[in-house]
N, C-alpha and C positions, 0 to 999 in steps of 0.2 A: 816614696815613689822614686823610681830611677829616672835618670835624665832622659833616657830614650822614651820612656812613657810620657813624660812631660812634653817632650818634643812632638810625639805623636798626637797628643791632645791639642797642642797649639796648632799643629798642621790641620787637624780636623776642624777646629774652630775657624781658622782662616778660610778654609774651603767653603764652609757653610756661610760665612759672612759674605764671601764673593757671590755665591749662588743667591743669597737673599737680596743682595744689592741688584743683581740682574732681574730678579722677580719684581723688586720695587720699581725699577726702571720700566719694565714692560707694563706693569699694572698702572703706573702713573701716566705713561704715554697713552695707554688705552683709555683711561678715565678722562683725561684732559681733552683728548681728541673727540671723545663722545660728547663732552660738554660743548666744545666748539661747534660740532656738527648740529647738535640740538638747538643751541641758542642762535646760530646763524641761519639755519635752514627753515625752521618752523616759522610760519607767518605770525603766529601768536606772540612770539617774542621779539619780532623785528623792531617795533617801535617802543619797546619797554626799556627804560634807562637802566633798570636793574640787570637786565640781560647783558647790557654793555659792560657793566662792572664784572660780571661773571666771565665774560669773554676775555677781558683784559687780565683778570686774575688767572685764568687758565693759561694764557700765553706766558705770563710772568712765572707761573709755577712750572711750566715746561722748561723754561730757560734755567730756572733755579735747580730743577731736577737734573738736567744735564750737567750743570756746573758742579753741584755738590757730589753727585754719585760718581762722576768721572774722577774727581780728586780722591774720593775714598777708594775706588777700585784701583787706581794707580798706586796708592800707598799700600793697600793690603795685599793685592795680588802680585804686584811687581816690585814692591819695595822702593818705588820712586815717589818722593814727596815733592810736589811742585813748589811748596813754600821754601824748600831748601835750595832749589835750583833756579827759581824765577823770581826776580825782585818785584816785578809788577804784580804777580799773583800773591806774593807775600804781603804786599800792602793792600791789595784789593779784597783779600779773602774775608777780612773783618767786616767790610761793607756788605758783601754778599751774604754773610751768615747772620746778620742782625735782623 
């Protein structure tokens, strides 16, 4: 394969990964917001302690979704790696990804 063909394939893969990350963000936000609405609005779940766990998990998952996908999108789409340029992120990323 020639180098231009390999470059084209890598460009295509990069574009698809960016689009798939956007789809994951949209799907994750939609799903977790639905969880929050269901478990906070329905009277059946208001006094259930398991519903509280699911609410907390949805909030934490939304935060993790924003943190992880933002870093991946910055690295893949724009070539900007936060861990190379930000000392705080470089040290905290291992905590977030565990």
